[in-house]
C-alpha positions in Angstrom: 55.6 -342.4 -47.6 58.5 -343.1 -49.3 58.4 -345.3 -52.6 60.0 -349.0 -52.7 63.1 -349.2 -55.2 60.8 -350.9 -57.0 58.4 -348.1 -57.4 61.1 -345.7 -57.6 62.8 -347.6 -60.4 59.7 -348.1 -62.5 58.8 -344.4 -62.0 62.5 -343.5 -63.0 62.4 -345.4 -66.2 58.9 -344.1 -67.4 59.9 -340.6 -66.4 63.0 -341.0 -68.6 61.0 -341.9 -71.6 58.5 -338.9 -70.8 61.5 -336.8 -70.9 62.7 -338.1 -74.3 59.5 -338.1 -76.3 57.5 -335.2 -74.5 60.3 -332.4 -73.6 61.2 -329.9 -76.1 60.3 -331.8 -79.3 57.2 -330.7 -80.2 58.5 -327.5 -82.1 60.8 -330.3 -83.8 58.1 -332.3 -84.8 55.5 -329.5 -85.9 58.2 -327.8 -87.9 58.9 -331.2 -89.6 55.7 -332.1 -91.2 54.6 -328.9 -92.3 55.2 -328.3 -95.0 55.8 -331.9 -95.8 58.4 -333.4 -98.3 57.5 -333.2 -101.7 56.3 -336.3 -103.2 55.3 -337.5 -99.7 51.4 -338.5 -99.1 51.2 -335.5 -96.7 52.2 -333.4 -99.6 50.2 -334.9 -102.2 46.8 -334.6 -100.0 48.3 -330.9 -99.2 48.3 -330.1 -103.0 44.9 -331.7 -103.7 43.5 -329.9 -100.6 42.4 -333.3 -98.8 44.6 -332.8 -95.9 42.2 -333.2 -93.3 43.1 -336.3 -91.8 46.9 -334.7 -91.1 45.6 -331.5 -90.0 43.6 -333.2 -87.2 46.5 -335.9 -86.4 49.0 -332.6 -86.0 46.5 -331.1 -83.5 45.7 -334.4 -81.5 49.5 -335.2 -81.4 49.7 -331.5 -79.7 47.0 -332.0 -77.6 48.6 -335.5 -76.5 52.1 -333.6 -75.8 50.3 -330.5 -73.9 49.0 -333.0 -71.0 52.2 -335.4 -71.0 54.3 -332.0 -70.8 52.1 -331.0 -67.9 52.7 -334.5 -66.4 56.1 -334.4 -66.5 56.3 -330.4 -64.6 54.1 -332.1 -62.3 56.7 -334.8 -61.6 59.7 -332.5 -61.5 57.9 -330.7 -58.5 58.9 -333.4 -56.2 55.7 -335.4 -55.0 52.5 -336.9 -57.0 49.0 -335.6 -56.1 46.7 -338.5 -55.4 44.3 -338.3 -58.6 45.2 -335.3 -60.7 48.0 -337.5 -63.0 45.1 -339.8 -64.3 43.1 -336.6 -65.2 45.7 -335.6 -67.1 46.6 -339.1 -68.8 43.0 -339.8 -69.7 42.7 -337.0 -72.1 46.0 -337.7 -73.6 45.3 -340.8 -74.4 42.0 -339.9 -76.0 43.8 -337.6 -77.8 46.3 -340.2 -78.9 44.0 -343.0 -79.6 42.3 -340.5 -82.3 45.8 -339.7 -83.7 46.7 -343.2 -84.1 43.3 -343.8 -86.0 44.1 -341.2 -88.3 47.9 -341.8 -89.0 47.8 -345.8 -89.4 50.6 -346.8 -91.9 48.7 -349.4 -93.6 45.3 -347.5 -94.9 44.6 -346.2 -98.5 44.9 -342.5 -98.1 41.1 -342.4 -99.2 40.0 -344.3 -96.1 42.7 -341.7 -94.3 40.5 -338.7 -95.9 37.4 -340.3 -94.6 38.4 -340.7 -91.2 39.4 -337.0 -90.9 36.3 -336.2 -92.0 34.6 -338.1 -89.7 36.9 -336.4 -87.2 35.1 -333.1 -88.6 31.5 -334.6 -88.2 32.1 -335.4 -84.9 33.6 -331.9 -84.3 30.4 -330.3 -85.8 28.4 -332.5 -83.7 29.6 -331.7 -80.5 29.5 -328.0 -81.2 25.7 -328.4 -82.0 25.4 -329.9 -78.5 27.0 -327.0 -77.1 24.4 -324.9 -78.8 25.9 -324.0 -82.3 23.3 -322.7 -85.0 21.9 -326.1 -86.4 21.5 -324.7 -89.6 25.0 -323.7 -89.9 25.9 -327.0 -88.5 23.3 -329.0 -91.1 25.3 -327.0 -93.9 28.6 -327.8 -93.1 27.6 -331.1 -92.6 26.4 -331.6 -96.0 29.4 -329.9 -97.2 31.6 -332.9 -95.8 29.2 -335.4 -97.6 29.7 -333.6 -100.9 33.5 -333.8 -100.3 33.3 -337.4 -99.5 31.1 -338.3 -102.3 33.4 -336.5 -104.8 36.3 -338.7 -103.5 34.6 -342.1 -103.7 33.8 -342.4 -99.9 30.7 -343.7 -98.8 28.4 -341.5 -96.7 26.8 -343.6 -93.7 23.5 -342.8 -92.2 21.5 -343.9 -89.4 18.6 -346.3 -89.8 15.6 -345.5 -91.4 13.1 -345.2 -88.2 9.3 -344.1 -88.3 8.9 -340.3 -87.9 12.7 -339.7 -87.9 15.2 -338.1 -90.5 18.1 -340.2 -91.2 21.3 -338.5 -90.4 24.5 -338.7 -91.4 26.5 -340.7 -88.9 30.2 -341.4 -90.6 32.1 -341.2 -94.0 33.3 -344.7 -95.2 32.7 -346.0 -91.2 30.3 -344.8 -88.5 32.3 -342.3 -86.6 34.0 -344.9 -83.6 33.2 -344.1 -80.2 36.3 -343.8 -77.7 36.0 -346.8 -76.0 36.4 -348.3 -79.7 39.3 -346.1 -80.5 41.2 -347.5 -77.3 40.3 -351.0 -78.1 41.6 -350.6 -81.3 45.0 -348.6 -80.5 45.9 -349.1 -76.5 47.3 -351.8 -74.8 44.5 -353.1 -72.6 42.4 -350.4 -74.0 39.2 -351.6 -72.8 40.6 -351.6 -68.8 42.5 -348.6 -69.7 39.3 -346.6 -70.7 37.2 -347.9 -67.9 40.0 -346.8 -65.3 40.8 -343.6 -66.7 37.1 -342.3 -67.2 36.4 -343.4 -63.7 39.0 -341.2 -62.5 38.1 -338.1 -64.6 34.7 -338.9 -62.6 36.1 -339.3 -59.1 34.5 -342.7 -58.8 35.2 -344.4 -55.5 35.6 -347.7 -57.1 39.0 -346.7 -58.5 39.8 -343.9 -56.4 38.9 -345.7 -52.8 39.0 -349.5 -53.6 37.9 -351.7 -50.6 41.1 -353.9 -51.3 42.9 -350.7 -50.0 40.4 -350.3 -46.5 41.9 -350.9 -43.2 40.1 -351.0 -40.0 40.0 -348.1 -37.5 38.8 -348.4 -33.8 35.3 -347.3 -35.0 33.5 -350.5 -36.4 31.6 -349.0 -39.2 34.6 -346.8 -40.7 37.5 -347.5 -42.6 40.6 -345.9 -43.7 41.9 -346.0 -47.0 45.3 -344.4 -48.3 44.9 -342.0 -51.1 48.5 -342.2 -52.3 48.8 -343.0 -55.7 50.2 -346.6 -56.9 53.4 -345.4 -58.5 53.4 -349.4 -60.3 49.8 -348.7 -62.0 50.3 -345.1 -62.9 53.9 -345.9 -64.8 52.5 -348.3 -66.6 49.5 -346.9 -67.7 51.5 -343.7 -68.4 54.1 -345.8 -70.2 51.5 -347.3 -72.4 50.1 -343.7 -73.6 53.9 -342.9 -74.1 54.4 -345.9 -76.4 51.3 -345.1 -78.2 52.3 -340.8 -78.5 56.1 -342.2 -79.4 54.8 -344.1 -82.6 52.0 -341.4 -83.7 55.2 -339.4 -84.0 57.3 -341.8 -86.1 54.0 -342.6 -88.4 53.2 -338.8 -89.1 57.0 -337.9 -89.4 57.2 -340.9 -92.1 53.8 -339.8 -93.7 55.2 -336.4 -94.2 58.5 -337.9 -96.2 61.1 -338.3 -93.4 63.2 -341.4 -92.2 62.4 -343.1 -89.0 66.1 -342.2 -88.1 64.9 -338.6 -88.1 63.0 -339.3 -84.6 65.1 -342.3 -83.5 67.9 -339.9 -83.2 65.6 -337.1 -81.7 65.3 -339.2 -79.2 68.4 -340.5 -78.8 69.9 -336.8 -77.7 72.1 -336.1 -74.6 69.7 -335.7 -71.4 70.2 -334.3 -68.1 70.3 -337.5 -65.5 67.3 -338.2 -63.8 67.3 -340.9 -61.0 67.8 -340.4 -57.3 65.9 -337.2 -57.3 63.0 -338.5 -59.2 59.7 -337.6 -56.9 57.2 -339.8 -54.9 53.8 -340.2 -54.1 52.6 -337.5 -52.0 
């Protein structure tokens, strides 16, 4: 079904933003931040071998970019699938909120390091769940704890319980959950988290909502359109793009570059994109 003029306009607008932020920009960003400008917070952290947060942020920015670039490639094909765009948006959003937590410009560099160590802790815990050697993981977590203490960062441990050893749950703060990070850093974060997660798990309440049900000749059977809602999709994508945009600006500033560097990059000349924009399948 062809989109309405309003739907097409919304998709065109967010697609142009997607192109400006995600198309052919990642090499520019990564080349600009490493090595960082002398004297910048990133450079100081690098010299002190305390760049954990910046390394993770760079990876998360790339991960966000990779998923957004794939979304753009699908849009350019000419029709949008029913559910897969949200499946791509969910990891893009998660990487973006985690990057924002590391790059918040108002926190101290000690707090930034603590958040970087929390990323490492969470990564080690996930490896352990996947079957990595528990003793090796324990040694690496102990090393993180020593680095935290040496830099004045509190080591947070679980509450004491009979018969259970207290374990490290964070540095400076407990490792935040994905839901917490969505709430902190993304527009309508809690709702967006539930909505995107439901798509990841193919939950009928979000993919086959009763509000879209239509009667059929069989009284006990309803028909539901599976076409993607372009207004909802464009809004969620726009929210993630705005966060990714801010993250790139933050990391460039922390690497010692003025905000105009990123602003000028986004204002580069682009091919026209409008009437040929794709619709829902």
